[in-house]
Every structure is written in C-alpha cells, then in structure tokens.
N, C-alpha and C positions, 0 to 999 in steps of 0.2 A: 378397511381403507376407504376413504371418501372417493366417490365416483370420479370427481374432477382430478384427484391425484392419480387414480388409475389411468385416466385418459392421457395425462401428461407422460406417465411411465410408458405407455404404449407408443407414444410418439418418439420418445427418446430411444426405446428399444429398437424400433424399426429404423431409426436414423443412424444409430451408432450403439451397438450392444456394449461396447467397452465403456462408454460413458455411463450407461445404466449400471454397470458393475461398480463404478466408483461411488455411487450415491450411498450415503449412510441410511439407516432405517428411518431417521427423521427426514432425510432428503427424499426418500421414496414416498413418504406419507404427506409431504407438504404440497400445497397447491395454492393458487390465487383464486379467491372466491369470485367467480364471474357470474354467478347465477343468483346472487343475493342482493343485499342493500346497494352494493356498488353498481351492479348492472342496472338495477331499477333507477338509481339516481342518474346514470348515464343516459338512459332512455328518456328521462324527463328533461334533460338539458335543452334549453331553448324554448321550452313550452311557455305558454302565457302565464300559467301558474305552476310553480315548481316547489312543492312542499315536501321535498324528499331529504335534502342534505342538512346535516347538523351544524349549519353556520347561521349567523344572524345578518340580515340585510336591511338596508334602508328601504324606504318605499320606492326609491328609484332603481333599486336592484344593486346598488353599490355596497361594498362591505360596510357593515355597521362597526365603526372603529372609534377609538379615542384620539382626539386631535393632539393630545400630549405625546402620543407615539407617532402618529402619521406625520406630524409637522417636523419631525426629526429626520425624515427620510424623503429624498426627492422623488423616489419612484411612486407611481400611482398606486393607490390602495389595493387594486386588484392584483398587483405583483408583490404585495407584502403580506396580506392578512389571510387569504384563503389557504385551505389545505393544498399541498402538492400531491400528485399521484404517487402511489407507493413505488412505482417504477422511476419516479423523478420527473421533473419538468421536461416535456418532449423537446422543446427547443434547445434546452441545455444539453440533453443527451445527444441530440443530432450535432450540435456544435462541438462537443468534446470528441465525438467519433470522427468528425471532419478533421480535427487537429491531430489525431493520432498518427496518420501517415505523414503529416507535415513535420512532426517531431521525430518520427521513426520512418524514414524514407523506404527502408527495406520492407515495411508493412504494406506499401502501396499495392493495391490490387488483390490483396488477400482477404477472403471473406471472413469477417469477424462479427461478433454480435454487436447490437446497439448497446452501449453501456447502460447499466442500471445504477441509479443514484443511491448511495448509502450515506449514513451520517458519519462521514469521513472514513479513514482507512481502518480504524479500530473496529468499527461496526461492519465494514465490508469483510474484514478477516473473520470476524465472529460469525457472520452469515455463511461464509464458506465452510467454517467449522460445522455449522448446522447442517449444511448440505452433504459434506463429505467425511466428517470425523465422528468417531465414537470411541468406546472403551477398547475396541480391538484395533484401533488405528495407531500406527507409529509414523510420526512425521520426521522425515530425513531433512536435516538442516545443519548449518555450521554451529560451532560451539560459542561463537560470539553473536549474540542475538538480543533483540529488544525484549526486556524482561516481561513486558505485557503479554507476550506469547504464552507465558505460563498460565495467566488468567484466561486468556481468550480460548486457547485450545485444550489445555490440560485440566484446569479447574472446571471450566464450563462443560466440556464434552468428554472428558476422561481420556483424551489422547495422550500418548507418551512420545518422547523425543528420542531419535537416534542421531546423536551429534558426532561430528568429525572435527578435528582441529581446523580452524579457519585458514590458517596460513602455513606455508612451507616454502623454504628457499626464497623468501622475500616476496611472495605473491600468493594468489589463491591456491589452496591445497587441492589441486585437481585429483591427485592420487587418493587423497583421503575421501573425496567425494565418490570416486569410483568404488572404493572399498565399502563405503556405507550403502551405496545402491546395491552392490552385489551381495552384501551380508544380509540384506532384508529378504526373508524367506517368502513373504507375502507376495502374491501376484498383483495385488492392489497396492500401489505405492503413492504416497502423498509426499511431495517434495516442496519445501518452502525455501525460497531464496530471496534475500533482501539486498538489493544494490541500488544506489550506494548503501553500504551496510551501516546499520546502527548497532553497535557503538563505534566501529572501527573507522568509518569513513572511507571504505575501500570499494572500488568497482573493478570488475575483471578487465583485463587487457583484451585486445582483439583476439589474440591466440587463445587466451583462457576462455573467452566466451564461446569460441568455436568448439573447444574441447568439452565444455559443459554440455552444449547442445548434442554433441556426438554421443556422450555417455547416456543422455536421456533417450536418444533415438535408438541406441543399441539395446537398451533395456526393453523398450517397446517392441522392437523387432524380435526379441527373444520371448515375447508373449506377455510381458507385464502391461497392466493398465495403469496409467499414471495421470494424476492430477498435479500439474506443476503450478504452484501458487507463486506469483511474482509480486512481492511487496515492493512497489515502486514509489514509496513515500517521498523519496528525495530525488526522483527522476529529473534528469536534465542538469544536475549540478555536478558536472564532471569538469575538473580543473586541470587535467593532464591529457596531452594528445595521445598517450599510449592507451587510454581508456576506450573500450568499445562504447561509442556515444549513444547508442540506442538501447531501448529495453530489450531484454532477452525474449520478450514477447514477439518481437519482429522475426526472430529466428525459429520460434517454436509454435506460432499460431497455426501453421500448416505443416508441422513437422511429420506427424504420423497419426493414423486413425485412432491409435490407442493412447495418444497424449493430448489431454485436455489442458491447454495452457490458459491460465486465468491472470489477467492483469488487474491489480488493485492499485489505484492511483488517485490523484485528486489535487486540488489547488492548495491544500493545507500548507505544504512546504514549497511546492512549485511556484505558487503565486502569493505566498506569505499572508495567508488568511487563516491562521491557526484556530481561531475561535468560531469560524463560520460553520465548521462541521459538515462539509460536503465531500464525498468521495465517489469513486466510480468502480464498477466491476465489469470487466469485458472478457468474454469467452472467445477462444479460438481453437479449432481442431481441423485437421486435414479432412476435407470433404464436408465440412460443417455446412448445414443447410439452414434456411430460414425457419423451418419447422423445428429443428433441433434447438437452435438458439432461442426461438420463441418459447419453447417448453422450459428451457433452463431459466430464462428470464421470468417466466411465470412462477416457477418454484422459488426463485430468489425473492421476487416481489411478495410472494406469499409469506416467506419467512420474515421479511421486513414488516409486512402488514401485521403479523402476529407479534412482532417484537416492539416496534416503535411507531408503527403506522406509516410514517413518511418523514423525509428530511425537510428541514425548514424552507418554506417558500421564499422568504426574504433573502436568505443566503444564496439560494439558487439564482434568483433574479439579479442580485448584485454581481455574482460571478459571470453570468451570461452577458451583462452589460459590459463588464471589463473585457471579456474575451473578444467581443465585437468592436471594441474601441480601436480607432486608428493609432492610438498612443500605446496600446498594450505591449507590443513587441519591444519598443524602445525603452519603456519603463522597466520591463522585465530584464532586459539586457543590463540596464544600469544597476539593478540589485544583484544580478549575477556577478558583475564586475567587482562589486564590494566584497562578496564572499570569496571570489577567486583571489583577490588581493590579500585577504587575510590568510587563506590557505597557503599561498606562496610565501607570505611573511613567516608563517610558522616553520615552514621548511628551511627558510633562510636563517632564522634564529637558531634552530637546532643544529644546522650545519656550522654556524659560527661559534658554537660553544661545545667543543669536543669533551670538555670536562663533565658535561651532563651525563655522558655515557658511564661515568663512575656510579651513577645513581639509577639511571633508567635508560631504556632504549625505546625508540619510536617503533610502533607497529606500522605496517604499510598503510598509507592513506593517500587518496587522490581525488576525493569528491565528497559531496554531502555537507553535513553540518559539523561533523565531529572528527577527532583523531584520538588515538589512544597511545599511552606510554606504558611499557611493562617495567615494573620496578625490579631492581637487581636484588635487593634484600629487605628493604624497609617494608613495614606493614602498610598496605594501602589505606586502611581505615585510620590508622594513627597519623599518616601523612595528611589525609583529608581533614582530620580534626585539628591538626597543627596549622594547616592553611587557614582554617576558619578563625581560630583563636589568636594567632600571632601575625597573620599576613592579610587578613580581611579578604580572603580569596576562596571561592567555592568551586569545587569540582565534584565529579561522580567517581566513587571508588567501587571496584569489583575485587575479586580475589587476585591480588597481585597486579592489578591493572587500574589505571586512572583514565577516565574519559574526559576530554577537554572539548567544550563546545566553542570553537572559534567563531561560529556563527553569531554567538551572543557576546563575544568579547570585542570591545572597541579596538580598532586597529592600533591605536597608540598605546594600548595596555598589553599587547601580546608579549612583547619582550619581558615586561615586568612579571607577567603571569608565569612564564617558564622559569624565570629566575627565582620566583617565590617557591615553585614546586621543588626546584633543586635545593634551595635552602631548607625547606621543610624536610626533605629526605635526609639531609645532613643532620638536622636537629634530632630526628627520631632514631637515626642510626640504621 
C-alpha cells in the first residue's frame, strides 16, 4: 500500500471506524498524490518562472489558445482553457455547498463535506463504486432502476444487486425495502436510492421518506455499517405537494455514526445542461469531521485523477456564472413550470380516458422527467415497434413496461402520444 493511502486510512479509522469498514480494497488503496508533480506545481505557482505544468502559455502568461474557439465564448480564456483541479473548481464547490441548505432547509447546520466535482452523475456513481464496491458487494435497490447501473456497478466492479419491487399499494414499497435490508446477511450494506426515480418518475411522500430513514437507522443501530448512495439526478423536480420536497440526504447526513450518506447530484437535469458533464459528490455522517471528510475527498479525487484527471473547466465556469446570476432562480422556475404543466397534463389525459385501462395502467409518478405504464397483455417491444412504424412515436420499452419522457414531449403532443400508445396496444393485441 502506498504510504499516502495508508495515511488517509489512518485518518478515516481514527475518525470513524465504520466508514473504514465500508471501503472496498480499491477504496483502501487509493490516494491523491500530494507529494509528486501536483505538489511541485502548486509550490511553483506565482513564481517568476514556472516551468512545471503541462500547459502552453503566451509570453504574457495567458493561456495559449485558438481564437476560433476563444471567440465563441464570452468568458476570459483563464476560465476556459486551463486544467481544473481533480477536486473541481474551488469557487464552484463552495457555491454548490452554499446552495445545498437553500434547496434542502432541513440540512441547515449539519456538517457535511465540501462537494467534489465529477464528470456528471454517471462518473460520480462510478467513483463511488470504486471506493465502496467489489465482487463481494450486494447493492440493495428497487427493481425499477436506470439500466446504466448495470455497467457502472456490476460490469465495472463486479457488484450484484438485491432488488425489491418498487411499488406496493399505489406508493413506494416500504415493506419490500425493509425485507431487502433484513435479508442481507452482510454487516456492510450498500443501499442505492434514486428519487425522483428513473424510469418511474416517483418520489416518496413525507411519510414514506420518514419510514425509509427509520429503516436505515434501525439497521445501523443493530450494528450494520451502511453507505447510502442517493442518486439525486432529478432533484428538485417534484410536481405534487404530497412529495417530500428535499433530498433524503437532509434526513440522513447526520442520522447515525454507522451511516455514510452520499449525495450524488448536479446541474445536468436540475439546470438543463445535459452535455456539460458536471456533477457533485457530497458526504455526510453523524459526527463527521473536517479530517474525515478531507480524507474521503482525497480518496475520491485520487480516483478521479487516475480515471479522467478532472472535469472540464469551461463547463464548471459556465455553471458557476449561472448559479451566481440574479436571473438564475427566475429562469429555473420558468423551466420547472413547463415540466410541471406537462406532468399535470399527463395525469389529466389519463384520467379523462378510462378506456386506456383496458390496455395499460399507469404506475405511480409525481416528479422528474418520466412516467411509466404497465401493459395489461400486449408485448412492450411489439408495441414500441408498432409506435415507431405506424405512429411516428418513440418510447422506451422494458419487460411489460413502457417509459414515457414527458420532459421531451411538446405539451401539445401529450394527448396524441397516449392515444397512439393505446392504438398501438390494440393493434398488437
């Protein structure tokens, strides 16, 4: 083991032995190299002559760049072209952390880590797999999940999934979650929850959120060490007053010494910048200290450094400018209203067409970008193909389920969309 990795492990072990138990072998061995090229470059910063870093500069010290690129962006070259730190731009990290309790009032005053920047949420989830998952890891999660989890956790790190039915009695399957947690014999538990859920577009109610947190707390009190990964890709897009409006991170960041809550979020869906590829990973645990969070950030940044080096500077700079703009909140509310209007219209259309129930039933949905329908008898793939060839309509098909992205459907086309699905179901029988 590298001495710097051993140093980080000692810090984590002294601060919280349960967190140390959660690290995979890769997680134990990773470190951020602070005694090599990066540290030498940092020491030379601001010197009269700095011949350390692998970038190219003009004679005046500004980035050597092509005007064919620089002229397309109004930001100064220093905010576009240089490398960003592996941890992310410090100003952006601070701004995102400042906004967390604004968006999650229950989080106010709770000591959580400074977010580390990843190349959006997929990369953030992958880096958490690096730190906490291996061939012996079983991840507890609902059976309706983003299919990329297969590649991120199973294919890359050999983890397996312990799934429970997502819904029961018209809402989140709390009893199924309890059973899955209790069934796991391992004292190390990895739980992955995604709300609003992809593909279903469901977020827990106030009561369901409290029950989920109680289940996690009881498992920790019984001696389990738990890393609770919260995939908050669609955070903030709750369109129903019954939904618990905050991230579950608010309720779990200081829940128990044996529960490491990890919030994975970012502007991808929240701020509609899908191609910018910027995400954040934030840690929270009861009694979490600066030393513990610093060591976890070092390990995460080390994994990032060895994987992609760093997230793009231009994306981080543009996002920071947006977050600090006086127009940001109003513009975000405007886009939220557009999605809420579509979600509300979907519910209205389905309610006004009881005949649709002959072919499909809607699964619970109240948030996010999507909703799902469960087909009565028709084959979902045959319906999807029929929609493409006969109705010029595209949807996503799973086993017996069709996912509809109302986020991408023009408001004026929503009624036609569901009529097409109904007709396609009738066509294929």
